[in-house]
C-alpha positions as CSV (number, residue, x, y, z in Angstrom):
1,M,-0.1,-0.2,-0.2
2,S,1.1,3.4,-0.6
3,G,1.0,6.4,1.8
4,G,-1.9,8.6,3.4
5,G,-5.9,8.3,2.9
6,R,-5.6,4.6,2.2
7,H,-8.6,2.6,1.4
8,R,-8.6,0.1,4.2
9,R,-12.4,-1.0,3.5
10,R,-11.4,-4.9,4.8
11,I,-10.7,-4.0,8.2
12,R,-13.7,-3.9,10.4
13,I,-13.6,-4.1,14.4
14,A,-16.5,-5.1,16.4
15,V,-17.8,-6.5,19.9
16,P,-18.3,-10.5,20.5
17,V,-21.7,-11.9,19.4
18,A,-23.1,-11.0,22.5
19,A,-23.2,-8.3,23.9
20,A,9.5,-21.3,56.0
21,G,10.8,-19.7,57.5
22,L,11.0,-18.2,61.0
23,A,11.1,-21.2,63.8
24,A,10.1,-19.1,66.4
25,A,9.8,-15.7,65.5
26,V,7.3,-13.4,63.7
27,A,8.8,-12.5,60.0
28,G,8.9,-9.1,60.5
29,A,11.6,-9.6,63.1
30,L,13.9,-10.6,60.3
31,L,14.1,-6.7,59.5
32,M,16.1,-6.3,63.0
33,S,18.4,-9.2,62.4
34,S,21.9,-8.7,61.1
35,A,24.0,-11.3,63.1
36,N,26.9,-13.4,61.4
37,A,25.0,-12.6,58.3
38,A,27.6,-12.8,55.2
39,T,29.3,-9.6,53.9
40,A,29.0,-10.4,50.0
41,L,26.1,-9.0,48.3
42,P,23.7,-11.4,46.8
43,T,23.8,-12.2,43.1
44,P,20.8,-13.8,41.3
45,T,21.7,-17.0,39.5
46,T,18.7,-16.6,37.1
47,K,18.1,-14.5,33.8
48,P,14.7,-13.9,31.9
49,S,14.4,-15.2,28.7
50,T,14.5,-12.2,26.2
51,S,13.6,-13.9,22.9
52,A,11.4,-12.0,21.6
53,P,10.3,-11.7,17.9
54,T,12.3,-9.7,15.4
55,L,11.3,-6.4,14.2
56,A,11.0,-7.8,10.8
57,E,8.7,-10.4,12.3
58,L,6.5,-7.7,14.1
59,E,6.2,-5.6,10.8
60,K,5.2,-9.1,9.2
61,R,2.0,-9.3,11.5
62,I,1.3,-5.5,11.2
63,A,1.3,-6.0,6.9
64,G,-1.1,-9.3,7.5
65,A,-3.2,-7.4,10.1
66,V,-3.6,-4.3,7.6
67,A,-4.7,-6.6,5.0
68,G,-7.0,-8.7,6.8
69,D,-10.9,-8.3,7.0
70,D,-11.7,-9.8,10.4
71,T,-13.2,-8.3,13.6
72,A,-12.1,-8.5,17.2
73,G,-14.3,-10.9,18.9
74,Q,-16.6,-12.0,16.1
75,T,-16.2,-13.4,12.7
76,T,-19.7,-12.2,11.0
77,E,-21.6,-8.8,10.4
78,K,-24.5,-7.8,13.0
79,S,-27.6,-6.2,11.8
80,S,-28.4,-2.7,13.5
81,L,-29.8,-2.9,17.0
82,S,-33.4,-1.7,18.2
83,A,-34.4,-0.6,21.5
84,G,-35.3,-3.7,23.6
85,T,-33.4,-6.6,21.3
86,N,-30.9,-8.9,22.3
87,T,-27.2,-7.4,22.5
88,S,-26.4,-10.3,19.8
89,S,-27.1,-7.6,17.4
90,V,-24.6,-4.9,18.5
91,D,-21.6,-3.9,17.1
92,P,-18.7,-2.2,18.8
93,K,-17.5,0.8,16.6
94,I,-14.5,8.5,15.0
95,I,-17.0,10.0,13.7
96,G,-17.0,13.8,13.7
97,G,-14.5,15.4,15.5
98,T,-10.9,16.2,13.9
99,T,-7.4,14.4,13.2
100,T,-4.9,15.2,16.3
101,T,-1.4,14.4,16.8
102,I,0.4,11.8,18.7
103,S,1.9,14.4,21.1
104,T,-1.9,15.1,22.5
105,A,-2.4,11.9,22.8
106,P,1.1,10.2,23.4
107,W,-0.3,7.2,25.3
108,M,-2.3,5.8,22.3
109,A,-1.5,2.6,20.9
110,Q,-2.3,0.5,17.8
111,L,-3.0,-3.0,18.2
112,W,-2.4,-5.5,15.2
113,Y,-3.2,-9.2,14.9
114,H,-2.5,-11.5,12.2
115,D,-2.7,-15.0,12.5
116,D,-2.1,-17.2,9.0
117,K,-3.0,-20.6,10.8
118,N,0.4,-21.8,9.1
119,T,-1.7,-22.5,5.7
120,T,-1.5,-21.2,2.6
121,D,-5.1,-20.7,2.3
122,T,-6.1,-17.1,3.3
123,S,-10.1,-17.6,4.1
124,D,-9.0,-19.4,7.6
125,D,-6.7,-16.3,8.5
126,V,-7.7,-14.0,11.3
127,N,-6.5,-10.4,11.1
128,F,-7.8,-7.3,13.2
129,F,-7.2,-4.2,14.6
130,C,-8.2,-2.6,18.1
131,G,-6.8,0.6,20.0
132,G,-5.6,0.8,23.2
133,S,-3.7,3.1,25.9
134,V,-0.6,2.9,27.4
135,V,-0.8,2.8,31.3
136,A,2.7,1.9,32.0
137,P,5.7,1.1,30.2
138,T,4.9,-2.3,29.3
139,K,1.0,-2.4,29.8
140,I,-1.8,-1.4,27.2
141,L,-5.3,-1.2,28.4
142,T,-8.0,-2.3,26.1
143,A,-11.1,-3.9,25.4
144,A,-11.7,-7.8,26.2
145,H,-13.0,-8.4,23.1
146,C,-9.6,-7.6,21.6
147,V,-8.0,-10.4,23.2
148,L,-11.0,-13.2,23.8
149,D,-13.2,-14.0,21.0
150,E,-16.5,-16.2,21.2
151,N,-14.4,-19.7,21.7
152,K,-10.9,-19.0,23.2
153,A,-8.3,-16.6,23.8
154,Y,-6.0,-14.9,20.8
155,N,-2.8,-15.8,21.2
156,W,-1.1,-12.0,21.1
157,Q,2.1,-13.5,22.1
158,A,2.2,-15.7,19.0
159,H,0.5,-13.4,16.2
160,G,0.4,-9.8,17.9
161,A,2.3,-6.7,17.4
162,V,1.6,-3.3,19.5
163,V,2.6,0.0,17.9
164,T,2.9,3.2,19.9
165,G,4.5,6.6,19.4
166,T,3.0,7.8,16.0
167,D,-0.4,9.2,14.8
168,Q,-0.2,7.4,11.8
169,L,-1.2,3.8,10.8
170,P,1.8,1.7,8.9
171,T,1.6,1.5,5.3
172,T,3.5,-1.0,3.0
173,D,4.7,0.1,-0.3
174,S,4.8,-2.4,-3.3
175,T,8.3,-3.9,-2.3
176,G,6.6,-5.3,0.7
177,T,8.2,-2.8,3.0
178,T,6.4,-1.8,5.9
179,D,6.8,2.0,7.3
180,L,5.8,2.4,10.8
181,H,6.0,6.4,10.5
182,G,8.2,6.9,13.6
183,G,6.2,4.4,15.9
184,Q,7.6,1.7,18.2
185,A,6.6,-2.2,17.2
186,T,6.5,-4.2,20.4
187,A,5.6,-7.9,21.0
188,V,3.2,-9.3,23.6
189,L,4.3,-11.1,26.3
190,R,0.9,-11.6,27.6
191,Q,-2.6,-11.0,28.1
192,W,-5.4,-10.8,30.5
193,W,-9.2,-9.9,30.5
194,H,-11.6,-9.4,33.3
195,P,-13.2,-12.5,34.5
196,D,-16.7,-11.0,34.3
197,Y,-16.2,-11.3,30.6
198,G,-16.7,-14.2,28.5
199,P,-19.0,-16.6,26.5
200,L,-21.5,-17.0,29.1
201,D,-22.0,-13.6,29.7
202,K,-22.2,-12.5,25.9
203,E,-25.1,-15.7,25.6
204,A,-26.9,-13.7,28.3
205,G,-27.3,-10.7,25.9
206,K,-24.9,-8.8,28.0
207,N,-21.2,-7.4,27.6
208,E,-20.2,-6.8,30.9
209,G,-16.4,-6.7,32.0
210,D,-15.2,-5.5,28.4
211,L,-11.8,-4.8,29.5
212,G,-8.4,-6.0,28.8
213,L,-4.6,-5.6,29.2
214,L,-1.7,-6.7,27.0
215,T,1.8,-6.8,28.7
216,L,4.5,-5.8,26.6
217,A,7.9,-7.6,26.1
218,V,9.7,-4.7,26.6
219,P,8.9,-1.2,27.7
220,V,7.9,1.6,25.4
221,K,8.9,5.2,25.2
222,A,5.2,6.3,24.8
223,T,4.3,8.5,27.9
224,P,1.6,6.5,29.8
225,I,-2.0,7.6,30.9
226,R,-3.7,7.0,34.1
227,M,-6.9,5.3,34.5
228,T,-9.7,7.1,36.7
229,T,-10.1,5.9,40.3
230,S,-12.8,3.7,42.0
231,G,-14.3,6.5,43.6
232,D,-14.7,8.8,40.7
233,T,-18.5,9.9,40.2
234,A,-17.8,13.3,38.5
235,S,-16.8,11.8,35.4
236,Y,-19.6,10.0,34.9
237,A,-22.3,13.1,35.6
238,A,-24.5,13.7,32.7
239,G,-23.4,16.5,30.6
240,T,-19.5,15.9,31.1
241,Q,-17.2,16.6,28.2
242,A,-15.1,13.7,27.2
243,K,-12.9,13.0,24.3
244,V,-12.7,9.8,22.7
245,Y,-9.6,8.7,20.5
246,G,-8.9,6.3,17.5
247,W,-8.1,5.2,13.7
248,G,-11.6,4.0,13.3
249,R,-14.1,5.2,10.6
250,T,-14.7,8.4,9.8
251,T,-18.0,8.1,7.9
252,S,-21.1,5.5,8.1
253,T,-21.0,5.1,4.6
254,S,-17.3,3.5,4.3
255,Q,-15.5,0.9,5.8
256,D,-12.1,2.8,5.6
257,I,-10.6,3.7,8.8
258,S,-8.5,6.7,9.4
259,Q,-4.8,6.8,8.4
260,T,-4.2,9.5,11.1
261,L,-5.5,9.8,15.1
262,R,-8.7,11.3,15.3
263,T,-10.3,12.6,18.4
264,A,-13.8,13.8,19.1
265,T,-15.5,15.3,22.1
266,L,-18.4,13.3,23.8
267,S,-21.3,14.4,26.1
268,I,-21.8,11.9,28.9
269,K,-25.2,10.5,29.1
270,S,-27.0,9.4,32.3
271,D,-27.7,5.7,33.1
272,S,-31.3,6.1,32.7
273,T,-30.9,7.6,29.1
274,C,-28.4,4.7,28.3
275,S,-31.1,2.1,29.8
276,S,-34.0,3.8,27.9
277,V,-32.2,3.3,24.6
278,Y,-30.6,0.2,25.1
279,D,-33.1,-1.8,27.6
280,S,-31.2,-4.6,29.7
281,A,-28.2,-4.5,27.0
282,F,-26.9,-1.4,29.1
283,V,-25.9,-2.4,32.7
284,A,-25.5,0.8,34.8
285,G,-22.4,0.7,37.1
286,S,-20.3,-1.3,34.6
287,M,-21.1,0.5,31.4
288,V,-21.4,4.0,30.4
289,C,-22.7,5.5,27.2
290,A,-21.8,9.1,25.1
291,G,-22.1,11.0,22.3
292,T,-24.6,12.1,19.6
293,Q,-26.0,10.3,16.6
294,S,-28.0,12.1,14.6
295,G,-29.2,9.5,11.7
296,S,-26.3,10.5,9.5
297,D,-22.6,11.6,9.5
298,T,-23.9,15.4,9.9
299,G,-24.4,16.1,13.5
300,T,-23.0,12.7,14.6
301,A,-19.9,12.5,17.2
302,A,-19.4,8.7,18.3
303,A,-16.8,6.0,18.3
304,C,-17.1,3.6,15.1
305,N,-15.5,0.0,13.9
306,G,-12.1,0.6,14.8
307,D,-12.0,2.4,17.8
308,S,-12.5,-0.7,19.9
309,G,-10.6,-0.5,23.0
310,G,-9.7,3.0,22.9
311,P,-10.1,5.5,25.7
312,L,-12.5,7.7,26.6
313,V,-10.9,10.6,28.7
314,V,-12.0,13.0,31.0
315,G,-9.6,15.4,32.7
316,G,-6.3,13.7,31.8
317,R,-7.8,10.2,32.6
318,I,-9.2,7.3,31.3
319,V,-12.9,6.8,32.3
320,G,-14.2,4.5,29.3
321,V,-13.1,2.2,26.9
322,V,-14.7,1.6,23.6
323,S,-16.5,-1.5,23.8
324,W,-19.8,-1.5,21.5
325,G,-22.7,0.3,19.9
326,V,-25.0,0.2,16.8
327,K,-24.0,-0.8,13.4
328,D,-22.5,2.1,11.0
329,C,-22.4,4.1,14.2
330,V,-24.8,7.1,13.5
331,E,-28.6,5.7,13.9
332,N,-30.6,8.3,15.5
333,G,-31.3,8.2,19.2
334,Y,-28.3,5.8,20.4
335,Y,-24.9,6.4,21.7
336,S,-21.4,4.6,22.0
337,V,-21.1,2.3,24.7
338,F,-18.1,2.1,26.9
339,T,-16.6,0.2,29.7
340,K,-16.9,2.2,32.9
341,V,-13.2,2.2,34.2
342,S,-14.2,3.0,37.6
343,A,-16.1,-0.4,37.9
344,Y,-13.2,-2.4,37.1
345,V,-9.7,-0.4,37.9
346,G,-8.9,-2.9,40.9
347,S,-8.9,-5.8,38.8
348,A,-6.6,-3.8,36.3
349,Y,-4.3,-2.5,38.9
350,A,-3.3,-6.0,39.9
351,Q,-2.2,-6.6,36.2
352,I,-0.4,-3.3,36.2
353,D,1.5,-3.7,39.5
354,D,2.2,-7.6,39.6
355,T,5.1,-10.0,41.0
356,N,5.7,-12.6,38.4
357,L,9.0,-13.8,39.0
358,S,7.8,-16.8,36.6
359,T,8.9,-14.5,33.9
360,F,12.4,-15.6,34.3
361,N,11.8,-18.7,33.5
362,G,9.7,-18.4,30.6
363,K,6.2,-18.6,32.1
364,A,4.5,-15.5,32.1
365,D,0.9,-16.1,33.6
366,G,0.4,-13.1,35.4
367,K,0.1,-14.8,38.9
368,A,2.2,-13.5,41.7
369,D,5.0,-16.0,43.2
370,I,6.9,-15.8,46.0
371,F,10.6,-15.6,47.0
372,V,11.7,-17.3,49.9
373,R,15.2,-17.8,51.4
374,E,16.4,-21.1,53.1
375,S,17.6,-20.4,56.6
376,S,20.2,-23.3,56.7
377,T,22.0,-22.8,53.4
378,K,21.1,-19.3,52.7
379,T,19.8,-20.1,49.3
380,G,17.0,-17.9,47.7
381,Y,14.4,-19.7,46.0
382,E,11.4,-19.0,43.4
383,K,8.3,-20.8,44.0
384,D,5.8,-20.1,41.2
385,S,1.9,-20.0,41.7
386,S,-0.3,-22.1,40.0
387,G,-3.4,-20.0,41.5
388,S,-4.0,-22.3,44.1
389,S,-0.4,-23.8,45.3
390,F,3.1,-23.0,44.7
391,G,5.3,-25.3,42.3
392,A,8.7,-26.8,42.6
393,R,11.6,-24.1,44.0
394,A,14.1,-22.9,41.7
395,S,17.2,-21.4,42.8
396,W,18.1,-17.7,42.6
397,G,21.7,-18.4,44.2
398,N,23.2,-17.4,47.6
399,W,21.2,-14.5,49.5
400,G,23.6,-14.8,52.7
401,G,24.4,-11.3,52.8
402,A,20.7,-9.9,53.1
403,N,18.4,-9.6,56.0
404,L,15.6,-8.7,54.2
405,V,14.2,-9.2,50.5
406,L,11.3,-7.5,48.7
407,Q,9.7,-8.3,45.5
408,T,8.4,-5.2,43.2
409,D,9.1,-3.6,39.8
410,L,10.4,-0.2,40.4
411,N,11.2,0.8,36.7
412,R,7.8,-1.1,35.4
413,D,9.9,-2.9,33.2
414,N,8.2,-6.0,33.6
415,Y,11.4,-7.6,35.2
416,Q,10.7,-8.2,38.8
417,D,13.2,-6.6,40.9
418,L,14.4,-7.4,44.1
419,I,14.7,-4.8,47.1
420,Y,17.2,-6.2,49.5
421,R,19.2,-4.7,52.8
422,A,22.7,-5.8,53.7
423,S,23.3,-7.5,56.8
424,S,26.4,-5.9,57.6
425,T,25.8,-2.4,56.8
426,G,22.1,-1.8,56.4
427,D,22.8,-0.2,53.1
428,V,19.4,-1.0,51.0
429,Y,20.0,-2.2,47.3
430,W,17.7,-2.5,44.1
431,E,18.4,-5.4,42.2
432,H,17.1,-5.1,38.8
433,F,17.7,-6.5,35.3
434,V,19.0,-4.3,32.6
435,L,18.9,-5.3,28.9
436,N,21.7,-4.8,26.5
437,S,21.4,-2.4,23.7
438,A,19.9,-5.0,21.3
439,R,17.3,-6.2,23.6
440,T,18.8,-10.0,22.9
441,D,20.4,-10.3,26.6
442,G,21.2,-8.4,30.0
443,S,22.6,-8.5,33.3
444,W,21.9,-7.9,37.1
445,T,22.5,-4.5,38.5
446,D,23.1,-3.7,42.1
447,T,21.9,0.2,42.8
448,K,22.4,1.4,46.5
449,I,19.2,3.2,47.2
450,F,19.7,4.1,50.8
451,T,22.2,3.8,53.3
452,G,22.7,2.7,56.9
453,W,19.2,1.5,57.4
454,K,20.2,-1.0,60.1
455,T,17.6,0.5,62.7
456,R,14.8,0.5,60.3
457,T,12.2,-1.7,62.0
458,R,10.0,-2.2,58.6
459,I,10.6,-2.0,55.1
460,I,7.6,-2.5,52.6
461,A,7.4,-2.5,48.9
462,P,3.6,-2.3,48.3
463,G,3.5,-0.9,44.8
464,D,2.0,2.5,44.0
465,V,0.9,4.4,47.3
466,T,0.7,8.0,46.2
467,G,-1.4,7.2,42.7
468,D,0.8,8.0,39.8
469,Y,1.1,4.1,39.0
470,L,4.9,4.2,40.3
471,P,5.9,1.8,43.0
472,D,6.7,3.4,46.2
473,L,9.0,2.2,49.0
474,L,8.2,2.2,52.9
475,S,10.2,2.0,56.2
476,V,9.5,2.5,59.6
477,D,12.2,3.8,61.7
478,S,12.9,3.0,65.4
479,G,10.6,5.7,66.9
480,G,7.7,3.9,65.2
481,T,7.2,6.7,62.2
482,L,5.9,5.3,58.9
483,W,8.0,7.3,55.9
484,I,7.1,6.8,52.3
485,Y,9.9,7.5,49.6
486,P,7.7,8.2,46.5
487,G,9.3,6.5,43.5
488,K,10.1,7.7,40.2
489,G,10.0,5.0,38.2
490,N,13.8,4.6,37.7
491,G,15.2,3.4,41.2
492,T,15.4,7.1,42.6
493,F,12.5,8.7,45.1
494,G,10.9,12.0,45.6
495,S,11.5,13.3,49.0
496,R,10.2,11.6,51.8
497,F,7.0,12.2,53.9
498,S,5.7,11.0,57.0
499,V,2.4,8.9,57.6
500,R,1.5,8.8,61.6
501,T,3.8,7.5,64.3
502,G,2.8,4.2,66.4
503,W,3.9,1.4,63.8
504,N,6.2,-0.2,66.1
505,Q,3.0,-1.4,68.1
506,Y,3.0,-4.1,64.9
507,N,5.3,-7.2,64.7
508,S,4.7,-7.6,60.8
509,V,3.6,-4.9,58.5
510,R,2.9,-6.2,55.1
511,G,1.2,-5.1,51.8
512,H,1.6,-5.3,48.0
513,G,-1.5,-4.5,45.7
514,D,-5.0,-3.5,46.3
515,F,-6.9,-5.7,49.0
516,T,-10.1,-3.7,48.7
517,G,-10.7,-3.3,44.9
518,D,-10.4,0.1,44.6
519,G,-6.9,0.4,42.7
520,K,-5.0,1.7,45.4
521,A,-2.5,-0.3,47.1
522,D,-3.1,-1.2,51.0
523,L,-1.5,-2.4,53.9
524,I,-2.0,-5.5,56.4
525,A,-0.3,-4.8,60.0
526,R,-0.4,-7.5,62.9
527,Q,-0.5,-5.8,66.3
528,S,2.3,-7.5,68.8
529,S,0.1,-7.4,71.8
530,T,-3.1,-9.0,70.7
531,G,-2.6,-10.9,67.3
532,D,-5.3,-8.6,65.6
533,L,-4.9,-7.8,61.9
534,Y,-5.9,-4.3,60.7
535,L,-6.1,-3.1,57.5
536,Y,-4.5,0.4,56.3
537,K,-6.5,1.6,53.2
538,G,-4.5,3.3,50.8
539,T,-5.9,6.8,49.7
540,G,-3.8,7.1,46.5
541,K,-2.8,10.3,48.2
542,S,1.0,11.6,48.5
543,G,0.7,13.2,52.1
544,A,0.4,12.6,55.4
545,E,-3.0,10.9,54.7
546,A,-1.6,8.3,52.4
547,F,-3.6,5.7,54.6
548,S,-7.0,6.0,56.0
549,S,-7.7,5.0,59.6
550,R,-7.3,1.5,60.4
551,I,-10.1,-1.2,60.2
552,K,-10.2,-4.5,62.1
553,V,-10.0,-7.1,59.8
554,R,-9.4,-10.3,62.0
555,S,-8.6,-10.7,65.7
556,A,-6.3,-12.8,67.5
557,W,-3.8,-14.1,64.9
558,T,-2.1,-15.7,67.6
559,G,-1.4,-19.1,65.3
560,Y,0.9,-17.8,62.7
561,N,4.2,-16.5,63.1
562,A,5.3,-15.4,59.5
563,F,3.1,-13.4,56.7
564,D,3.6,-12.4,53.1
565,A,2.0,-10.3,50.7
566,V,3.3,-10.4,47.2
567,G,0.1,-9.4,45.2
568,D,-2.3,-11.2,43.1
569,I,-1.6,-14.9,43.7
570,T,-4.8,-16.3,42.2
571,G,-4.8,-14.5,39.3
572,D,-8.5,-13.1,40.0
573,G,-7.5,-9.5,39.7
574,K,-7.7,-9.3,43.8
575,A,-4.5,-9.2,46.3
576,D,-4.1,-12.1,48.5
577,F,-2.1,-13.0,51.8
578,L,0.1,-15.7,53.0
579,A,0.3,-17.0,56.6
580,R,2.5,-19.4,57.9
581,T,1.8,-21.8,61.5
582,P,5.2,-22.6,63.6
583,G,4.7,-26.1,62.0
584,G,5.4,-24.8,58.8
585,T,2.3,-25.0,56.8
586,L,1.4,-22.1,54.8
587,Y,-2.0,-20.9,54.2
588,L,-3.4,-18.6,51.4
589,Y,-5.7,-16.3,52.3
590,P,-7.6,-15.4,48.9
591,G,-8.9,-11.8,48.4
592,T,-12.2,-10.5,48.6
593,A,-11.7,-6.9,47.6
594,K,-13.8,-6.2,50.7
595,A,-12.9,-3.9,53.3
596,T,-14.2,-5.5,56.2
597,S,-13.9,-8.7,58.4
598,E,-14.5,-10.2,55.1
599,I,-11.5,-9.1,53.5
600,F,-10.1,-12.3,53.0
601,G,-11.9,-15.9,52.0
602,T,-11.7,-19.3,53.3
603,R,-7.9,-20.2,54.2
604,V,-6.3,-22.9,51.7
605,S,-3.3,-24.7,52.7
606,V,-0.6,-24.4,49.6
607,G,2.0,-26.9,51.2
608,N,4.0,-27.6,54.5
609,G,7.4,-27.5,55.3
610,F,7.8,-24.0,55.0
611,Q,9.4,-23.7,58.7
612,Y,12.4,-23.9,57.0
613,Y,12.8,-20.5,55.2
614,D,13.8,-17.3,57.2
615,I,13.0,-14.3,54.4
616,W,9.8,-14.1,52.5
617,G,9.8,-11.4,49.4
């Protein structure tokens, strides 16, 4: 194909058919222990798999998708939707608006999918395009119907490519050379869709949970955009002006999609208005509708085919994801329908801030794994989560020089980092993996981030506390004051600030991720005198009120002597908790996203023999 104004009638995007441990002391005591520790700093003996498709292969996928004629989540065209009809007749669909540049929306992403089924017959090919948004250096927010079709998941790792950093769609010349117009093509490592979305939901005539996320193989240079918060109501008030972005169709009379990024301003409609038009197909609380459809292109402002998965933005944050609407996008009295991001931000956050150590052995499943150190040999081990248990341990080498290890990803490159404290000095280091310039290999690097922290009684890596999607670090000093060090995404930190005193009343303070489902990192603390367990809800604020007043969620948890919180172990989008008995049985407490005594579900034993580990990541 040649340059601008391509005729791309074959690309049509639509929604789915229907719409170890501590023998006698609490884990927290580890932070005070440095007796007779080796002085050598740890060096991990494992490396991630850095093999990824070449640029040529990614460009081949893109070219194949450009030439394709399938739609994400379905294989056949749908008729127009009438009020009261089942959503099996809807299409996810910028009509109206203007062209814009990537500098105004640097987080926009193009999602290209091409699967030729390894046959010469092109009739069985699957090729389509979706929009998306960069919400972290390796994370793309999109629609679930862009990652899951009616029967099974698309294989984005094997057949997909994501392009960022350009407002132009790729073009291919007569020699077959693909021009990305300054964009960056990146491979996909794994995919996720909200568990509320699936065939049963579609068969019920609904399209709830239409939210997905792609994890990229390497970070992109594009500037991320943040999602709205779970408590946001103002952005959804009727009459609020929102912007939608995409490369979709610009007219109801042609299947052409736009070569250049476009944006339109849409007016948010009330839930009652949306329900009156779409009946039970519109689910208040999980969807939002917006725009104006006049019956023709003139007077219409709407998302259309090709915009699926793209963002609806209010106040610089994503409040919606393009999900569905009527065929051809202009039918009088109807509106574009978006997934309501505030309803699902907690689950999406768990994917953005994960602790997936199994990335280092080629298993990128999005479930939080655990790092443990054997007390006798000082060998560190990775134990991978299957969702309900932990697999055989894999060695990470000798960690005798440390008395604390924490799992995190300070630079959001999708390779898990370890924060550790040197026993001999109290210095705190950031151990992170650095790719070479060709991104084909790399090595571990130690960076000292704090000096002389011997007297810190707690160090915690809960993820993003301040609400900027960049992981932060917390510590409790000898006087019991909690300090927050806001991360900058590169292993450095902004000026610290304190959050209350009295934290030395707890013999364990743990946290990684969101326990309450609101997309904000929380803490779990156990009181020394009573064994009572308290939740400190994160507020997303960067000041002294970073956590709300404590809530007692369990009484007299005296039967455990070690705890760990590494995030979402089960893979359901909720942060979980681990507790070990003195006898060495490890229990998983699955998160429920409730900020009450029901914060955890019924405990599940995930193995014995854990009394032999004295450090928990």
